C-alpha positions as CSV (number, residue, x, y, z in Angstrom):
1,X,43.2,-116.7,-23.3
2,X,43.9,-113.6,-21.3
3,X,42.0,-113.6,-18.0
4,X,40.8,-110.3,-16.5
5,X,39.7,-109.8,-13.0
6,X,38.0,-106.6,-11.9
7,X,38.0,-105.3,-8.3
8,X,37.0,-102.2,-6.4
9,X,33.3,-102.0,-7.0
10,X,30.9,-101.3,-4.2
11,X,28.4,-98.8,-2.7
12,X,29.3,-95.1,-2.7
13,X,27.4,-91.9,-2.0
14,X,26.7,-89.4,-4.8
15,X,29.6,-87.0,-5.1
16,X,32.1,-89.6,-3.8
17,X,34.9,-91.4,-5.6
18,X,35.8,-95.0,-6.4
19,X,38.7,-96.6,-8.1
20,X,38.3,-99.8,-10.1
21,X,41.2,-102.1,-11.0
22,X,41.6,-104.9,-13.5
23,X,44.4,-107.4,-13.2
24,X,45.4,-109.6,-16.1
25,X,46.7,-113.2,-15.9
26,X,49.0,-112.7,-18.8
27,X,52.7,-111.7,-18.1
28,X,52.3,-108.6,-20.2
29,X,49.5,-106.5,-21.8
30,X,51.8,-104.1,-23.5
31,X,50.5,-105.0,-27.0
32,X,46.8,-104.7,-25.9
33,X,44.4,-101.9,-25.8
34,X,42.5,-102.0,-22.5
35,X,39.0,-100.7,-22.1
36,X,36.2,-100.2,-19.5
37,X,32.6,-100.7,-20.3
38,X,29.5,-100.5,-18.1
39,X,26.0,-102.0,-18.2
40,X,23.0,-100.8,-16.2
41,X,20.1,-103.3,-15.6
42,X,18.0,-103.6,-18.7
43,X,20.4,-101.4,-20.7
44,X,23.0,-102.0,-23.4
45,X,26.6,-102.3,-22.5
46,X,28.3,-98.9,-23.1
47,X,31.9,-98.0,-23.8
48,X,33.4,-95.9,-21.0
49,X,37.1,-95.5,-21.8
50,X,40.2,-97.1,-23.3
51,X,43.9,-96.9,-23.0
52,X,46.9,-98.1,-25.1
53,X,50.1,-99.7,-23.9
54,X,51.8,-96.3,-24.3
55,X,49.2,-94.4,-22.3
56,X,47.1,-92.9,-25.1
57,X,43.5,-92.8,-24.1
58,X,40.0,-92.3,-25.3
59,X,36.8,-91.5,-23.4
60,X,33.2,-92.4,-24.4
61,X,30.2,-90.4,-23.3
62,X,30.4,-86.8,-22.5
63,X,28.8,-87.6,-19.1
64,X,32.1,-89.3,-17.9
65,X,34.6,-86.9,-19.4
66,X,36.3,-84.8,-16.7
67,X,35.1,-87.2,-14.0
68,X,36.6,-90.5,-14.9
69,X,40.3,-91.2,-15.5
70,X,41.7,-94.4,-17.1
71,X,45.3,-95.4,-16.4
72,X,47.5,-98.5,-16.5
73,X,50.5,-99.9,-14.7
74,X,52.2,-102.1,-17.3
75,X,54.7,-103.5,-14.8
76,X,51.8,-104.9,-12.8
77,X,49.6,-105.8,-15.7
78,X,46.8,-103.7,-14.2
79,X,44.4,-101.1,-15.6
80,X,42.5,-98.6,-13.4
81,X,39.4,-96.5,-13.6
82,X,39.4,-93.6,-11.2
83,X,35.8,-92.3,-10.9
84,X,35.1,-89.0,-9.2
85,X,32.0,-86.9,-8.6
86,X,29.9,-90.1,-8.9
87,X,26.2,-89.8,-9.8
88,X,23.3,-92.2,-9.3
89,X,23.2,-92.7,-13.1
90,X,26.7,-94.1,-12.9
91,X,25.3,-97.2,-11.2
92,X,26.1,-100.2,-13.4
93,X,28.2,-103.3,-13.7
94,X,31.6,-102.3,-14.9
95,X,33.6,-104.6,-17.1
96,X,37.2,-104.6,-18.0
97,X,38.1,-105.7,-21.6
98,X,41.2,-106.2,-23.8
99,X,42.0,-106.4,-27.4
100,X,45.0,-106.5,-29.6
101,X,45.8,-103.3,-31.5
102,X,45.1,-104.9,-34.8
103,X,41.7,-106.3,-33.8
104,X,38.4,-104.7,-34.6
105,X,36.7,-105.7,-31.4
106,X,37.5,-106.6,-27.8
107,X,38.6,-110.2,-27.4
108,X,38.7,-110.7,-23.7
109,X,36.3,-109.7,-20.9
110,X,36.3,-109.7,-17.1
111,X,33.4,-110.9,-15.0
112,X,32.3,-107.4,-14.0
113,X,32.2,-105.5,-10.7
114,X,29.1,-103.8,-9.4
115,X,29.1,-100.1,-8.7
116,X,26.2,-98.6,-6.9
117,X,25.9,-94.8,-6.3
118,X,23.3,-93.8,-3.8
119,X,21.5,-90.4,-3.9
């Protein structure tokens, strides 16, 4: 299995910025689509963004478009989520995930990292 480890979560003031990273144990993730999801307490896990090995990307809810940026460094087997203009409603556990391009769903998940945005 591919192992994913998230980092960079923490407490930030509303309007601030935070960058999450996800490092993979596999030597390469070039054939994988990488995604970020988030889950607030008592809520369903929601799709945030995804990125292909070549840099093509997709964003989920309109609430994150224009504020969040997904990117990846294939040489370091790492994917990032740059979060700007953070709002209290962004508070959630953020999960990194990976799937092969021919898979219908995500196959591998990280342990999650907590992001808390104070008002």
